[in-house]
Structures are given as structure tokens and as C-alpha cells.
C-alpha positions as CSV (number, residue, x, y, z in Angstrom):
1,M,-4.4,-9.7,13.6
2,V,-2.5,-6.7,14.4
3,A,0.4,-8.2,15.0
4,F,0.3,-10.7,12.1
5,W,-0.8,-7.0,9.8
6,R,2.3,-5.0,11.2
7,R,5.0,-8.1,10.2
8,W,3.1,-8.1,6.7
9,F,3.1,-4.2,6.8
10,V,7.2,-4.1,7.1
11,A,7.6,-6.7,5.3
12,A,5.9,-5.1,2.3
13,Y,7.7,-1.9,2.5
14,S,11.0,-3.2,2.9
15,N,10.6,-5.1,0.3
16,P,10.5,-3.2,-2.6
17,S,10.2,-5.9,-5.0
18,L,6.6,-8.4,-6.5
19,A,8.2,-11.6,-6.0
20,A,8.1,-10.5,-2.1
21,I,4.6,-9.5,-2.6
22,I,3.6,-12.4,-3.6
23,T,5.7,-14.6,-1.3
24,L,4.3,-13.4,1.2
25,L,0.3,-13.3,-0.4
26,K,0.6,-17.0,-0.4
27,A,2.4,-17.5,3.1
28,G,-1.3,-15.7,4.0
29,A,-0.5,-12.8,4.4
30,D,-4.5,-10.4,2.9
31,L,-3.5,-7.3,1.2
32,Q,-6.0,-5.9,1.8
33,A,-6.0,-6.2,5.7
34,C,-5.7,-2.3,7.5
35,D,-4.9,-1.0,10.6
36,Q,-7.4,0.0,13.4
37,D,-7.3,3.3,11.6
38,G,-8.0,1.8,8.5
39,L,-4.5,2.4,6.8
40,T,-3.7,0.0,4.2
41,A,0.2,-1.7,3.1
42,L,-0.7,0.1,-0.2
43,M,-1.4,4.0,2.0
44,Y,1.8,3.8,4.3
45,S,3.9,2.4,1.4
46,A,2.0,5.9,-0.7
47,A,2.5,7.6,2.2
48,D,6.3,7.4,2.8
49,S,7.9,4.1,0.8
50,K,10.0,5.1,-3.2
51,N,8.0,2.1,-4.5
52,P,3.9,1.5,-3.6
53,E,3.6,0.3,-7.5
54,V,4.9,-3.0,-6.0
55,I,2.0,-3.6,-3.6
56,T,-0.1,-1.5,-6.4
57,T,0.6,-4.3,-9.2
58,A,0.1,-7.3,-6.8
59,G,-3.8,-6.0,-6.6
60,A,-4.3,-3.7,-3.6
61,D,-7.5,-2.1,-3.7
62,A,-6.5,1.7,-4.7
63,K,-10.2,2.9,-3.6
64,A,-10.2,1.4,0.1
65,Q,-10.8,4.6,2.3
66,D,-9.5,4.6,5.9
67,V,-11.6,5.5,8.9
68,T,-11.6,8.9,7.5
69,G,-12.0,9.1,3.9
70,N,-8.4,9.3,2.5
71,T,-6.8,7.0,-0.1
72,A,-3.7,5.6,-1.5
73,F,-3.9,8.4,-3.6
74,I,-4.4,11.2,-0.8
75,Y,-1.3,9.7,1.1
76,A,0.9,10.5,-2.0
77,M,0.4,13.5,-2.6
78,N,3.0,14.1,0.2
79,N,5.4,11.8,-0.9
80,K,8.0,13.1,-2.9
81,N,9.2,10.2,-4.1
82,V,6.1,9.0,-5.8
83,K,4.6,12.7,-6.7
84,G,4.1,12.6,-10.6
85,S,4.8,9.0,-11.0
86,D,3.3,6.6,-13.1
87,V,1.8,5.1,-9.7
88,Y,0.7,8.0,-8.5
89,W,-1.6,8.5,-11.3
90,K,-2.6,5.4,-11.2
91,L,-3.8,5.7,-8.2
92,N,-5.6,9.4,-9.2
93,E,-7.3,7.0,-11.8
94,A,-8.6,4.8,-9.0
95,Q,-10.0,7.0,-6.8
């Protein structure tokens, strides 16, 4: 599961296109999958991507928490590409 999850995350993170994410989901990618620390693709994307909105639009659970209780919004707070954007505030509202 972890190996597949890593491939899914890399593909999701490197393709800032909703069509690409939908293709991955149709191929069996689990949008709610998480790594050993409970981080989802949305959390990684919120932390480091320029466009995590693609994953939220695809239906990622913005309320999901990692093992320490952090949500995607907590990760987005330190991402200068996201902070203050529409998706930033959507993640804030969702938590």
C-alpha cells in the first residue's frame, strides 16, 4: 500500500490538473490514502504545492488529521504559494 501511495502522491503532486487527478482516481488511486504518519496527498500538497486546490476539488477530505492531529490547513499555513488564497481559506473553513 505504501509504495502505491507514494506513486499516487508523486503523480498527483506533479500534475496540477484536475483531469490528471480524476484519471488517477479512475485507475484506483485512493484520495483518502495516507502514509505511516497519517499524511494524505492533500496535506503534502497543502504543505508544498502551488495548487492544492486540484486535490480538494477532486474530493479530498480537508478535515482528515495526521497522527499528531494536524489538518491540511495547518500544513498550508507555512506554504507561501497557498497562504491567503481561496484554497487556503477553504481549508481553514473545513477544519
